[in-house]
Phi, psi and omega in degrees: 000142182289142177277092185297321181298313181297317180293319179296324179297326177296318179292315179302321181302319181285322183283336182274001176297120180094348175227151184270341187279139172224126182290160173282153182226136175231154181237128178282168169289155180298140177278186183301328180274356179096000180279148177246135175271132174255122181244123176253137179226139176273184184296334181276350181099356177295138184233152174226131181229160176203163182257145171226157177258101184293350177273353177290170179296155179303319179298319180293320178292316179297320177300313180300318178294317180294335178278321188266320185300323177302330176301320178294320179298322177297314180296316186279315193236005181060027171225156182221238183304149174296148179272153174294125182308135179082006180224180172253004183283134174287138174287158178234147179282149177206147175268122178234113180051049179064016173244135178268126182232156167272135180228158174278113183288339185271327184235086184306131174080001183271333182204140171198160173204148179298143175301133183102352182235017183300317181303316179292319179295320179297316180298316179299314181296319180296317178296319179297321181290337183257017177274000000 
């Protein structure tokens, strides 16, 4: 079974770049079909939830989280997907060779980074631009 907590932390690490808030997250027990509900709540108690299939591949579960968790950030903090460094465009998740990465949807092949490593990729790009 996939470690849902560890995967959600990778997504949170990327989305919290630039903001200090991280919502609380809880995982339900699997329902009859085997799905687990992931519930995110902000400090006020407002919640956003979605279902994942923990028996799916780790890449598929991480992709689903990278696709869904930013919606909660938009609701809670008025920020969402990480932006492509040097632009205002939101990055989008994609599975590439069983690895989930953030990619630039507008300029194919110009930028990507593994989910969970956005902060480091952003810092490298920022340093390159200021040389």
